[in-house]
C-alpha positions as CSV (number, residue, x, y, z in Angstrom):
1,M,-0.2,0.0,0.0
2,K,2.9,2.4,0.5
3,I,3.5,2.2,-3.2
4,H,0.2,3.4,-3.9
5,I,0.0,6.2,-1.2
6,S,3.2,7.7,-3.0
7,I,1.5,7.5,-6.4
8,L,-1.4,9.4,-5.1
9,F,0.7,11.8,-3.2
10,I,2.3,12.6,-6.5
11,F,-1.0,12.9,-8.2
12,F,-2.6,15.6,-5.8
13,F,0.7,17.4,-5.4
14,I,0.7,18.1,-9.3
15,L,-3.1,18.9,-8.9
16,G,-2.1,21.5,-6.2
17,N,-3.6,20.1,-3.2
18,A,-0.3,18.9,-1.6
19,Q,1.9,22.0,-0.8
20,N,5.0,23.1,-3.0
21,A,7.1,23.9,0.0
22,T,8.8,22.4,3.2
23,Q,7.0,22.1,6.6
24,K,9.3,24.8,8.0
25,D,7.5,27.5,5.7
26,T,5.2,29.3,8.1
27,F,4.3,32.4,5.7
28,V,0.6,31.0,5.4
29,K,0.2,30.6,9.3
30,D,2.2,33.9,10.0
31,N,-0.1,36.0,7.6
32,F,-3.4,34.3,7.5
33,T,-6.2,33.2,9.9
34,K,-8.0,30.0,9.0
35,Q,-11.6,29.4,9.5
36,E,-13.6,26.6,8.5
37,F,-17.4,26.5,7.8
38,Y,-20.3,24.4,6.5
39,I,-21.9,26.7,3.7
40,P,-25.5,25.6,3.1
41,M,-26.6,25.1,-0.5
42,R,-30.1,26.1,-2.0
43,D,-31.4,22.5,-1.1
44,G,-30.1,22.2,2.3
45,V,-26.8,20.0,1.5
46,K,-23.6,21.7,3.3
47,L,-20.4,22.1,1.9
48,F,-17.1,22.2,4.2
49,T,-15.1,25.1,3.3
50,A,-11.7,26.4,4.7
51,V,-11.0,30.2,4.3
52,Y,-7.7,31.7,4.9
53,I,-8.1,35.5,5.6
54,P,-5.3,37.9,5.5
55,K,-4.6,39.1,9.0
56,D,-3.9,42.6,7.9
57,I,-7.4,42.7,6.6
58,S,-9.5,45.7,7.4
59,N,-12.2,48.2,6.5
60,K,-9.5,50.4,4.9
61,N,-7.5,47.4,3.6
62,K,-10.1,45.1,1.9
63,Y,-9.1,41.8,0.0
64,P,-11.1,39.9,-2.9
65,F,-11.8,36.3,-2.8
66,L,-9.8,33.5,-4.7
67,M,-11.3,30.1,-4.6
68,Q,-11.0,26.6,-5.4
69,R,-13.4,23.8,-5.4
70,T,-12.1,20.3,-5.4
71,C,-13.0,16.7,-5.0
72,Y,-9.3,15.9,-4.0
73,S,-9.6,17.3,-0.6
74,I,-8.7,20.7,1.2
75,A,-6.6,19.1,3.7
76,P,-5.5,19.7,6.2
77,Y,-8.6,19.9,8.3
78,G,-8.9,22.0,11.5
79,E,-8.8,25.4,12.3
80,N,-5.3,25.4,13.7
81,E,-4.0,23.0,10.6
82,Y,-2.7,25.3,7.9
83,K,-1.8,24.6,4.3
84,V,1.9,25.6,3.6
85,K,1.1,27.0,0.3
86,V,-2.3,28.5,-0.9
87,G,-3.5,30.2,-4.1
88,P,-2.5,29.2,-7.6
89,N,1.2,30.4,-7.0
90,Q,3.6,31.8,-4.5
91,Y,3.3,35.4,-5.7
92,L,-0.3,35.6,-5.7
93,M,0.1,34.0,-2.0
94,Q,2.4,36.8,-1.1
95,D,0.3,39.4,-2.5
96,K,-2.6,38.0,-0.5
97,Y,-6.0,37.3,-0.9
98,I,-9.0,35.8,0.9
99,F,-8.1,32.0,-0.2
100,V,-11.3,29.8,-0.4
101,Y,-11.0,25.9,-0.5
102,Q,-14.0,23.7,-0.9
103,D,-15.0,20.1,-0.7
104,V,-17.6,19.5,-3.5
105,R,-20.6,17.5,-2.9
106,G,-20.0,14.1,-1.7
107,R,-16.2,14.1,-1.0
108,Y,-14.3,14.2,2.1
109,M,-16.2,16.4,4.7
110,S,-18.8,17.8,2.6
111,E,-22.5,16.4,2.5
112,G,-24.3,15.1,-0.5
113,T,-23.5,12.5,-3.1
114,F,-20.5,12.8,-5.5
115,T,-21.4,12.6,-9.3
116,N,-18.6,12.6,-11.9
117,M,-18.8,15.7,-14.3
118,T,-22.2,16.7,-12.7
119,P,-24.8,17.5,-15.5
120,Q,-26.1,20.9,-15.6
121,V,-29.7,21.0,-14.7
122,E,-32.6,23.2,-15.4
123,R,-33.5,25.3,-12.5
124,K,-37.2,24.9,-11.6
125,T,-37.0,24.4,-7.8
126,K,-34.5,24.8,-4.9
127,K,-33.8,21.2,-5.2
128,D,-32.5,21.7,-8.7
129,V,-28.6,22.1,-8.1
130,D,-25.6,21.4,-9.8
131,E,-21.9,22.6,-9.6
132,S,-22.6,26.1,-10.9
133,T,-25.4,26.5,-8.6
134,D,-23.3,25.3,-5.6
135,T,-20.6,27.8,-7.1
136,Y,-23.0,30.8,-6.8
137,D,-24.5,29.9,-3.5
138,T,-20.9,29.7,-2.1
139,I,-20.1,33.3,-3.4
140,E,-23.2,34.6,-2.1
141,W,-22.6,33.1,1.5
142,L,-18.9,34.3,1.5
143,L,-19.9,38.0,0.4
144,K,-22.2,38.0,3.3
145,N,-20.3,36.4,6.0
146,V,-16.5,37.4,5.6
147,K,-16.1,40.8,6.5
148,N,-14.1,43.4,4.8
149,N,-13.9,41.7,1.4
150,N,-13.8,43.9,-1.7
151,G,-16.9,42.4,-3.5
152,K,-14.9,40.7,-6.1
153,V,-14.3,37.0,-6.7
154,G,-11.9,34.8,-8.6
155,Q,-11.8,30.8,-9.1
156,F,-9.0,29.0,-10.2
157,G,-8.3,25.0,-10.2
158,T,-6.3,22.3,-12.2
159,S,-7.7,19.1,-13.6
160,Y,-10.9,18.1,-12.0
161,P,-10.8,21.7,-10.0
162,G,-10.4,22.9,-13.5
163,F,-13.7,21.4,-14.4
164,Y,-15.3,23.1,-11.1
165,T,-13.8,26.1,-12.1
166,A,-15.2,26.0,-15.7
167,V,-18.6,24.9,-14.8
168,G,-18.4,27.7,-12.0
169,I,-18.4,30.4,-14.6
170,L,-21.8,29.4,-15.2
171,A,-22.9,30.5,-12.0
172,D,-23.0,34.0,-13.5
173,H,-22.7,35.6,-10.2
174,P,-22.2,39.3,-10.3
175,A,-19.2,39.3,-8.1
176,L,-17.4,36.7,-10.1
177,V,-15.1,38.7,-12.4
178,A,-12.1,36.4,-13.0
179,S,-12.1,32.5,-13.7
180,S,-9.0,30.3,-14.8
181,P,-9.9,26.9,-15.5
182,Q,-6.6,25.0,-16.0
183,A,-6.4,21.4,-17.6
184,P,-10.0,21.3,-17.2
185,I,-12.5,18.6,-18.6
186,S,-14.9,19.9,-21.1
187,D,-16.4,16.9,-22.5
188,F,-15.9,13.4,-20.8
189,W,-16.1,11.8,-24.2
190,N,-12.7,13.3,-25.2
191,D,-10.9,14.0,-22.0
192,D,-9.5,11.7,-19.4
193,F,-11.1,8.3,-19.6
194,L,-12.1,8.4,-23.2
195,H,-10.9,9.8,-26.4
196,N,-13.3,10.1,-29.0
197,G,-15.2,7.6,-27.1
198,K,-12.2,5.2,-27.2
199,F,-11.4,3.8,-23.4
200,M,-8.1,4.9,-22.1
201,L,-7.1,1.7,-20.4
202,G,-3.9,3.6,-19.0
203,Y,-6.3,5.0,-16.5
204,F,-7.2,1.5,-15.1
205,R,-5.6,2.3,-11.7
206,T,-7.3,5.6,-11.0
207,F,-10.9,4.2,-10.8
208,P,-10.8,4.1,-6.9
209,V,-10.5,7.7,-6.7
210,F,-13.6,8.5,-9.0
211,G,-16.0,5.6,-8.4
212,V,-16.3,4.4,-4.8
213,Q,-19.0,6.8,-2.7
214,K,-18.2,7.8,0.9
215,T,-20.8,7.0,3.5
216,K,-19.7,9.7,6.2
217,A,-17.5,12.6,6.6
218,E,-14.2,11.7,5.9
219,K,-10.8,13.5,6.5
220,Q,-8.8,10.8,4.7
221,A,-9.0,9.0,1.5
222,W,-11.7,6.3,2.1
223,Y,-11.2,4.4,-1.1
224,M,-7.5,3.4,-0.7
225,D,-8.2,-0.3,0.0
226,S,-9.5,-0.5,-3.5
227,F,-6.2,0.4,-5.2
228,I,-4.6,-2.5,-7.4
229,K,-1.1,-3.4,-6.1
230,P,1.6,-3.5,-8.5
231,T,3.4,-7.0,-8.4
232,S,6.2,-6.0,-11.2
233,E,8.4,-3.2,-12.3
234,D,7.2,-4.5,-15.8
235,G,3.9,-2.7,-15.8
236,L,3.0,-4.3,-19.3
237,K,2.9,-7.8,-17.5
238,F,-0.3,-6.6,-15.5
239,Y,-2.3,-5.3,-18.5
240,R,-1.2,-8.7,-20.7
241,D,-2.3,-11.0,-17.7
242,M,-5.5,-8.9,-17.1
243,G,-7.1,-10.0,-20.3
244,T,-9.8,-7.9,-22.0
245,V,-11.6,-4.7,-20.6
246,K,-14.3,-7.0,-19.4
247,D,-12.1,-9.5,-17.6
248,G,-10.3,-6.4,-15.9
249,Y,-13.8,-4.9,-14.7
250,D,-15.1,-8.3,-13.6
251,K,-12.0,-8.9,-11.6
252,Y,-11.4,-5.5,-10.0
253,Y,-14.3,-3.2,-10.4
254,K,-17.5,-4.8,-10.4
255,N,-18.8,-2.5,-7.5
256,N,-17.1,0.7,-8.9
257,F,-19.9,3.0,-10.0
258,F,-17.9,5.0,-12.5
259,M,-16.3,2.1,-14.2
260,T,-19.8,0.6,-14.4
261,E,-20.9,3.9,-15.9
262,I,-18.3,3.5,-18.5
263,M,-18.9,-0.3,-19.2
264,N,-22.6,0.4,-19.9
265,H,-22.6,3.4,-22.1
266,P,-20.2,2.6,-25.2
267,N,-21.8,5.3,-27.4
268,Y,-22.2,8.9,-27.0
269,D,-25.8,8.7,-25.4
270,D,-27.7,10.9,-22.9
271,Y,-25.2,9.8,-20.0
272,W,-22.2,11.5,-21.8
273,Q,-24.3,14.2,-23.6
274,K,-25.2,15.4,-20.2
275,R,-21.8,15.5,-19.0
276,S,-20.5,18.0,-21.7
277,L,-19.9,21.5,-20.4
278,L,-19.6,23.1,-23.9
279,P,-23.3,23.6,-25.0
280,H,-23.8,25.6,-21.6
281,L,-20.7,28.1,-22.2
282,K,-22.7,31.1,-23.3
283,N,-23.0,34.6,-22.7
284,V,-20.0,34.5,-20.3
285,N,-19.4,38.0,-19.5
286,H,-16.4,38.3,-17.2
287,A,-12.3,37.4,-17.8
288,V,-11.6,33.8,-18.5
289,M,-8.1,32.8,-18.9
290,T,-8.0,28.9,-19.7
291,V,-4.5,27.2,-19.2
292,G,-3.3,23.8,-20.5
293,G,-0.2,22.0,-21.4
294,W,0.8,20.5,-24.9
295,F,1.9,17.3,-23.2
296,D,-1.1,16.8,-20.9
297,A,-2.0,13.2,-21.2
298,E,-5.1,13.8,-19.3
299,D,-6.9,16.8,-20.3
300,L,-5.5,18.5,-23.4
301,S,-8.7,18.8,-25.6
302,G,-10.6,20.6,-22.6
303,P,-8.9,23.8,-22.5
304,L,-8.7,24.3,-26.3
305,N,-12.4,23.4,-26.6
306,I,-13.5,25.8,-23.6
307,Y,-11.3,28.7,-25.0
308,K,-12.8,28.1,-28.7
309,T,-16.5,27.9,-27.3
310,I,-16.5,30.8,-25.1
311,E,-14.6,32.7,-28.4
312,K,-17.8,31.7,-30.4
313,T,-20.5,32.4,-27.9
314,S,-19.7,35.1,-25.8
315,P,-18.1,38.4,-27.5
316,K,-18.4,40.1,-23.9
317,A,-15.7,37.9,-22.4
318,K,-12.2,38.7,-22.0
319,N,-11.3,35.6,-23.0
320,T,-7.6,34.5,-23.4
321,I,-5.6,31.0,-23.7
322,V,-2.3,29.8,-22.5
323,M,-0.8,26.5,-23.6
324,G,2.8,25.7,-22.3
325,P,5.4,22.7,-23.0
326,F,3.9,21.1,-19.7
327,S,2.4,17.9,-18.7
328,H,-0.8,17.7,-16.3
329,G,-0.3,20.7,-14.2
330,G,3.2,21.1,-14.6
331,W,2.7,24.9,-14.6
332,S,2.3,25.2,-11.0
333,Q,5.9,23.7,-10.0
334,E,9.0,25.2,-11.2
335,Q,11.5,22.6,-12.5
336,G,14.4,24.8,-13.2
337,K,15.9,23.2,-16.4
338,H,12.5,22.1,-18.0
339,F,11.8,18.7,-19.5
340,H,8.9,16.9,-20.8
341,N,10.2,13.2,-20.2
342,E,13.4,13.4,-22.4
343,I,13.0,16.7,-24.2
344,Y,14.6,20.1,-22.9
345,F,12.3,23.0,-23.5
346,G,14.1,25.6,-21.5
347,D,14.6,27.3,-18.1
348,S,12.2,28.5,-15.6
349,I,9.1,28.1,-17.9
350,A,6.8,27.6,-14.9
351,T,8.0,30.9,-13.2
352,Y,7.5,32.8,-16.5
353,Y,4.1,31.7,-16.6
354,Q,3.2,32.3,-13.0
355,K,4.9,35.9,-13.0
356,N,4.0,37.1,-16.2
357,I,0.5,35.6,-17.0
358,E,-1.2,34.3,-14.2
359,T,-0.3,36.6,-11.4
360,K,-1.0,39.5,-13.8
361,F,-4.7,38.2,-14.6
362,F,-5.9,37.8,-11.2
363,N,-4.2,40.8,-9.8
364,H,-5.5,43.1,-12.6
365,Y,-9.2,41.8,-12.4
366,L,-9.5,41.3,-8.6
367,K,-7.3,44.3,-7.3
368,G,-7.7,46.7,-10.3
369,N,-10.2,48.0,-13.1
370,T,-12.4,45.0,-13.9
371,K,-13.8,46.6,-16.7
372,Q,-10.6,47.3,-18.6
373,D,-8.8,44.6,-20.3
374,A,-5.6,43.1,-18.4
375,G,-3.6,43.5,-21.6
376,L,-2.9,39.8,-21.8
377,P,-2.2,38.5,-25.2
378,E,-5.3,36.6,-26.7
379,A,-3.0,33.4,-27.1
380,T,0.1,32.9,-25.4
381,M,1.5,29.6,-26.9
382,Y,4.7,27.8,-26.5
383,D,6.2,26.7,-29.7
384,T,7.3,23.1,-28.7
385,G,9.6,22.9,-31.7
386,A,11.1,26.5,-31.7
387,K,11.2,26.2,-28.0
388,Q,9.9,29.7,-27.3
389,W,6.7,31.4,-26.3
390,K,4.9,33.0,-29.0
391,E,1.7,35.5,-29.1
392,F,-1.0,35.4,-31.3
393,A,-3.9,38.0,-31.7
394,T,-6.3,35.1,-32.7
395,Y,-6.2,31.2,-32.2
396,P,-6.1,29.6,-34.4
397,P,-3.9,32.2,-36.0
398,K,-5.5,33.9,-38.8
399,E,-2.0,34.0,-40.9
400,A,-2.1,30.0,-40.9
401,K,-3.2,28.1,-43.9
402,K,-4.5,24.8,-44.3
403,V,-2.2,22.5,-46.0
404,N,-2.9,18.8,-46.9
405,F,0.1,16.3,-46.7
406,Y,-1.0,12.9,-48.7
407,L,-0.1,9.9,-47.2
408,A,1.3,7.8,-50.2
409,N,3.9,5.3,-50.5
410,G,5.8,5.7,-47.2
411,T,6.3,9.6,-47.8
412,L,4.2,12.8,-47.3
413,K,3.3,14.5,-50.5
414,N,1.3,17.9,-51.6
415,V,-0.7,16.0,-54.0
416,S,-2.8,12.6,-53.9
417,D,-2.4,9.6,-56.3
418,Q,-3.5,6.2,-56.7
419,G,-2.9,2.9,-54.8
420,F,-2.6,2.2,-50.9
421,S,-0.5,1.1,-48.3
422,E,-1.5,-2.0,-45.9
423,Y,-0.9,-3.4,-42.6
424,Y,-1.8,-6.3,-40.7
425,S,-3.8,-6.0,-37.1
426,D,-3.9,-8.6,-34.6
427,P,-5.8,-7.6,-31.6
428,N,-3.7,-10.4,-29.7
429,N,-0.5,-8.9,-30.6
430,P,-1.4,-5.2,-30.2
431,V,1.4,-2.3,-31.0
432,L,2.6,-1.0,-27.8
433,S,2.2,2.5,-26.6
434,S,5.5,2.9,-25.0
435,S,8.9,1.3,-24.7
436,S,9.3,2.0,-20.9
437,L,7.8,-0.9,-19.1
438,K,8.0,1.1,-15.6
439,D,5.6,3.8,-17.1
440,F,2.6,1.3,-17.4
441,N,2.7,1.0,-13.6
442,G,2.0,4.8,-13.4
443,F,-1.2,6.3,-11.8
444,T,-2.0,8.0,-15.0
445,P,0.1,8.1,-18.4
446,R,2.4,11.2,-18.9
447,N,5.5,10.5,-20.7
448,Y,4.3,8.9,-24.0
449,M,3.2,12.3,-25.4
450,S,6.8,13.4,-26.3
451,E,8.4,9.8,-26.4
452,D,10.7,8.4,-28.9
453,Q,8.8,6.4,-31.6
454,R,11.3,4.3,-33.2
455,F,10.2,1.2,-31.3
456,A,7.0,1.3,-33.2
457,E,8.4,2.0,-36.7
458,G,9.0,-0.9,-39.0
459,R,6.4,-3.3,-37.3
460,P,4.1,-4.8,-40.0
461,D,1.1,-3.7,-38.0
462,V,2.4,0.1,-38.3
463,V,2.5,2.1,-41.4
464,T,4.8,5.1,-41.5
465,F,4.7,8.1,-44.1
466,T,8.1,10.7,-43.8
467,T,8.9,13.8,-45.7
468,D,12.2,14.5,-47.2
469,V,14.6,16.3,-45.1
470,L,13.2,19.9,-44.4
471,T,15.0,22.7,-46.3
472,E,13.5,25.3,-44.2
473,D,11.4,25.6,-41.1
474,M,7.8,24.8,-41.1
475,A,5.5,25.9,-38.2
476,F,2.2,23.9,-37.4
477,A,0.1,26.4,-35.4
478,G,-3.6,25.3,-34.8
479,E,-5.9,22.5,-35.8
480,I,-5.1,19.2,-37.4
481,M,-7.5,16.7,-39.0
482,A,-6.6,13.1,-40.1
483,K,-8.7,12.5,-43.3
484,L,-8.2,8.9,-43.9
485,N,-9.7,6.5,-46.6
486,I,-9.5,3.2,-45.4
487,A,-10.6,-0.4,-46.1
488,S,-10.6,-3.3,-43.8
489,T,-11.2,-7.0,-44.0
490,S,-13.0,-6.6,-40.5
491,T,-16.4,-5.1,-39.3
492,D,-14.4,-2.6,-37.0
493,A,-11.1,-1.1,-36.4
494,D,-9.4,1.7,-34.5
495,F,-7.0,4.2,-36.2
496,A,-4.4,5.8,-33.8
497,V,-2.4,8.9,-35.9
498,K,0.9,10.0,-34.5
499,L,2.6,13.1,-35.8
500,I,6.3,13.1,-35.3
501,D,9.2,15.3,-35.5
502,V,12.2,13.2,-36.9
503,Y,15.5,14.9,-35.7
504,P,18.6,15.0,-37.7
505,E,21.1,12.1,-37.6
506,D,23.8,14.4,-35.9
507,F,21.4,16.4,-33.7
508,K,22.8,18.0,-30.5
509,P,20.4,18.9,-27.8
510,A,21.1,22.0,-25.7
511,E,20.5,19.9,-22.6
512,K,20.1,16.0,-22.5
513,K,19.3,13.3,-20.0
514,G,21.9,10.6,-19.5
515,G,21.7,7.5,-21.8
516,V,19.1,8.9,-24.3
517,I,20.2,8.7,-28.1
518,Y,19.1,12.1,-29.7
519,N,20.3,11.3,-33.1
520,N,17.5,10.5,-35.2
521,Y,15.1,10.8,-32.3
522,H,11.5,10.4,-33.3
523,Q,9.8,12.7,-31.0
524,M,6.0,12.3,-31.0
525,V,4.5,15.8,-31.2
526,R,0.8,14.9,-31.5
527,S,-1.5,11.9,-31.3
528,E,-5.0,10.7,-31.3
529,I,-7.3,7.5,-31.7
530,M,-10.6,7.2,-33.8
531,P,-13.0,4.3,-33.5
532,A,-14.0,3.8,-37.0
533,R,-17.6,2.8,-35.6
534,F,-18.1,6.4,-34.6
535,R,-17.1,7.8,-38.2
536,N,-20.7,9.2,-39.0
537,S,-22.2,9.5,-35.5
538,R,-21.1,9.3,-31.8
539,E,-24.7,8.7,-30.8
540,K,-25.0,5.7,-33.2
541,A,-22.1,3.4,-34.0
542,E,-21.8,1.6,-37.1
543,A,-20.2,-1.5,-38.9
544,L,-17.6,-1.3,-41.5
545,V,-18.2,-3.1,-44.8
546,P,-15.5,-5.5,-45.2
547,N,-13.1,-4.5,-48.1
548,Q,-15.4,-1.2,-48.8
549,K,-13.3,2.0,-49.2
550,T,-14.8,4.1,-46.1
551,A,-13.7,7.8,-45.1
552,V,-12.7,8.1,-41.4
553,N,-12.3,11.6,-40.6
554,F,-11.1,13.0,-37.2
555,R,-9.5,15.9,-35.3
556,L,-5.9,15.4,-33.9
557,Q,-5.7,17.7,-31.0
558,D,-4.2,21.3,-31.5
559,V,-0.3,21.9,-31.7
560,V,1.9,24.9,-32.1
561,H,5.3,23.2,-33.2
562,T,7.9,24.2,-35.8
563,F,9.5,21.4,-37.6
564,K,13.2,23.0,-37.9
565,K,15.2,22.7,-41.0
566,G,17.0,19.4,-41.1
567,H,14.3,17.7,-39.5
568,K,11.6,15.6,-41.1
569,I,7.7,15.0,-40.4
570,Q,6.6,11.7,-40.2
571,I,3.0,10.1,-39.5
572,Q,2.5,6.7,-38.1
573,I,-0.7,4.8,-38.1
574,S,-1.7,1.7,-36.3
575,S,-5.1,0.3,-35.2
576,T,-3.8,-0.7,-31.9
577,W,-2.1,1.2,-29.2
578,F,-1.9,-0.8,-26.2
579,P,-2.2,-0.5,-23.1
580,L,-2.7,3.0,-23.4
581,F,-6.1,2.2,-25.1
582,S,-8.1,-0.8,-25.1
583,V,-7.7,-3.3,-27.7
584,N,-10.6,-3.1,-30.5
585,P,-11.8,-6.6,-31.0
586,Q,-12.1,-5.6,-34.9
587,K,-15.5,-7.4,-34.9
588,F,-18.2,-4.9,-34.7
589,M,-20.4,-5.2,-31.4
590,D,-23.2,-3.2,-30.0
591,N,-20.8,-2.8,-26.8
592,P,-17.0,-3.4,-27.5
593,N,-16.5,-3.0,-23.8
594,M,-17.8,-6.6,-23.2
595,A,-15.7,-8.0,-25.8
596,T,-14.0,-11.4,-25.0
597,K,-10.9,-12.8,-26.4
598,E,-13.1,-15.1,-28.8
599,D,-14.2,-11.9,-30.3
600,Y,-10.8,-10.8,-31.4
601,T,-10.5,-10.9,-35.2
602,K,-7.2,-10.3,-37.2
603,A,-7.5,-7.7,-40.1
604,F,-5.6,-6.2,-43.1
605,I,-6.2,-2.9,-43.3
606,K,-5.5,-0.4,-46.1
607,I,-4.8,3.2,-46.0
608,Y,-5.5,4.7,-49.3
609,N,-3.0,7.2,-51.3
610,D,-5.6,9.8,-51.2
611,S,-5.5,10.0,-47.4
612,A,-4.2,13.2,-45.9
613,I,-3.2,14.8,-42.7
614,E,-4.6,18.5,-42.9
615,A,-2.5,21.3,-40.8
616,D,-2.7,24.9,-40.1
617,V,0.8,25.7,-41.2
618,I,2.4,29.3,-41.1
619,K,5.2,29.5,-43.7
């Protein structure tokens, strides 16, 4: 169990619930008074809330609120027990706010029942509640009961707290003037546990956190006994031994309500539709700064989709986006020399974001003139190829042009031609998602987002398309579409597409990790998976007609990456990606989550030469 506790600690540390300082740091206790409250919601449920109030607050020295609502615990509990760090970063902590932390419904010390991605409800009676009404009621109570506040409220949070921040925007409280959803979930169909409805098996170990209800007020994690204990450093062995998703569910999670919901809802039905935040993000009228990481294996689509949706629906919103070279929540902790996995991106990158962007955002809107713009760029995006921050007046950039790269005969061309490439896909011998066996024991996947892909090239179940050596820089900035024309001998198939930056054979990195061969490194830049069953509709799955040419179009998640002169651009395509994603049986089933090994069907799959990757390119 010690292994699991350490894994969870790392998880919560990155989410901001553990403290980024030593226990000797007494700044919070020296400068704040902590108070705890049960705040009543409109339906009578009480939510446990901790409030850190600056000691120098007075009628002449008022402070705004800066709030985080979370399902991950607001520990430590007790008015004499203080967090070592409060707020999104140390600079905002030192500037001082009234910092508010709240356990959401059904979690830790709060009352009520926990629901994953609580659906928004139509408000007809006081019993009609959701996370936005809880946000509203909390703000209203704080304004009335915490003295000497300045009447302004901001909110922040990363990962699940990022979702609570995003849905809190819908509270539409007049005092709420600034929201920063960071790594937020926007639509469960495309974040965290699912990608285009495909189950992310690499999350298998996380289900106790989200699928076990508590029965009483809890100061400690009540679900610890449900965790799966690692038995080997070879994490791949666990997934091979587990068998199918159904086998794993039957063995480990029959009593886990969230895993049961996923198993029983393979299509984008009412269950998932209700859990999409995007249709509700309308008429936003305050400042929103959405933050994400280009190497966030959990919530990459959420920040991009929330920003784009608000941009379309809410012209009055002061709407900005920041995307850095971070994994999940990595902007909250300074690394010094910033690596993602084996790739170096520069020094003090988190500090740059915290000092020049995040602190400026909250200080301006909560302590300055709310009606004026903070002067932040519309989009602050880190170019992961050029390795520098870039600012855009619009995102995707207006200057970007859509360019098609056709997949033909092992190359990427600017024109299509006849013919096809073919590979053999066997669900019993899937393509691995990583060469690092230890990583498969992780709580959630991380490193694969920029991992060297040489281990997959050359397999008979992977097709590869590569440009010639680039004679000039080529900057991808914006959206990417996979426009595949395929045919399979089977009635179902998945399509995993990877965009890869192939380094020169004589490449010399500015900083490197020991033992890594950077010459000819195949760095993954972006990737996504698409079940062919959802090619026409997410709501109604359709079988493939064997051997019939069929279009499968889907969006890879965005990228800002300059492929440098001397590098190559590569695309890899396969139909398995294990154990990151569950294996498609390649036999059409109403519910593929219930597939057994007897359903596994081998297939020959063609990628026609008129298939293309469409990218937003700045030349």
